[in-house]
C-alpha positions as CSV (number, residue, x, y, z in Angstrom):
1,M,122.4,129.1,95.4
2,M,122.0,126.7,98.6
3,G,122.2,122.9,98.7
4,R,118.4,121.0,99.7
5,T,117.8,119.8,103.4
6,S,117.4,116.1,103.5
7,K,113.8,116.6,103.0
8,E,114.0,118.1,100.4
9,R,116.3,115.1,99.0
10,V,113.7,112.3,100.7
11,S,110.8,114.2,98.5
12,A,112.8,114.7,95.3
13,A,114.1,111.0,94.4
14,H,110.6,109.8,96.3
15,A,109.1,112.3,93.2
16,Y,111.1,109.8,91.2
17,A,110.2,106.5,91.8
18,M,107.0,106.0,90.4
19,T,105.3,102.8,89.0
20,R,105.7,102.2,85.2
21,P,102.5,100.8,83.4
22,A,102.5,97.4,81.2
23,I,103.3,97.2,78.1
24,I,100.7,96.1,75.2
25,P,102.8,95.8,72.3
26,A,101.0,96.5,68.5
27,G,100.8,92.9,66.3
28,S,102.3,89.6,68.4
29,W,104.3,89.0,71.2
30,P,107.0,88.3,71.1
31,R,109.2,85.2,72.0
32,R,111.2,86.9,74.8
33,M,109.8,90.0,77.2
34,T,110.9,92.6,79.1
35,A,110.1,93.3,82.4
36,G,107.4,95.6,81.1
37,I,106.5,93.4,77.9
38,A,105.8,90.7,80.5
39,A,103.5,92.9,82.3
40,G,101.7,93.5,79.8
41,Y,101.0,89.7,78.5
42,C,100.0,88.6,82.7
43,G,97.7,91.3,82.8
44,E,99.4,93.3,85.5
45,S,98.8,97.0,85.3
46,T,102.4,97.6,86.3
47,V,106.2,96.8,86.3
48,E,106.3,96.4,90.1
49,A,103.0,94.1,90.8
50,F,104.3,91.2,87.5
51,L,107.9,92.0,89.2
52,K,106.2,91.0,93.1
53,R,105.2,87.7,91.8
54,V,107.7,86.5,89.9
55,G,109.2,83.6,91.8
56,E,105.4,82.8,93.1
57,E,103.2,83.4,90.2
58,Y,105.2,83.6,87.7
59,P,108.7,82.2,86.8
60,R,112.2,83.6,86.8
61,P,113.6,85.1,83.9
62,R,114.5,82.6,81.4
63,V,118.4,85.2,79.9
64,K,119.8,86.6,82.8
65,E,122.9,88.7,81.4
66,G,123.6,92.4,84.4
67,R,120.7,94.1,84.4
68,R,119.2,92.9,81.1
69,Q,116.5,90.3,81.9
70,L,113.6,88.9,79.6
71,W,111.1,86.4,80.3
72,L,109.5,83.8,77.9
73,R,106.9,83.2,76.2
74,D,106.1,79.3,76.8
75,D,107.7,79.7,80.2
76,L,104.7,83.0,81.1
77,D,102.3,80.3,78.1
78,R,103.0,77.6,81.2
79,V,101.7,79.2,84.1
80,I,98.7,81.0,82.4
81,A,97.1,78.3,81.3
82,P,98.8,75.2,82.7
83,D,96.4,72.9,80.4
84,I,97.5,74.0,76.8
85,V,100.6,75.0,77.0
86,P,102.6,71.3,76.2
87,G,106.3,71.5,78.5
88,D,108.8,72.8,78.0
89,L,108.7,73.8,74.4
90,A,111.9,76.5,74.8
91,E,114.1,73.5,76.0
92,D,112.4,71.5,71.9
93,L,114.8,75.0,70.4
């Protein structure tokens, strides 16, 4: 069996670089959300679209433990509807 050429390896790697769809859970939205759930909550069609806007339109994740990143629903609500959501509700807890 022969090894792959560099062109074949790049093509194979590109096939795995697909976008991830946003997640919309059944029932209620959790208070802490992964990027996939936060993307769905904010109305983004893909996780990548959401992550591109983090730090500009959307807040940075409140929980950062290694690769684990979680956004708080209250933080997202404040940027989605700033006139409706008062202060930092998460800090009050």
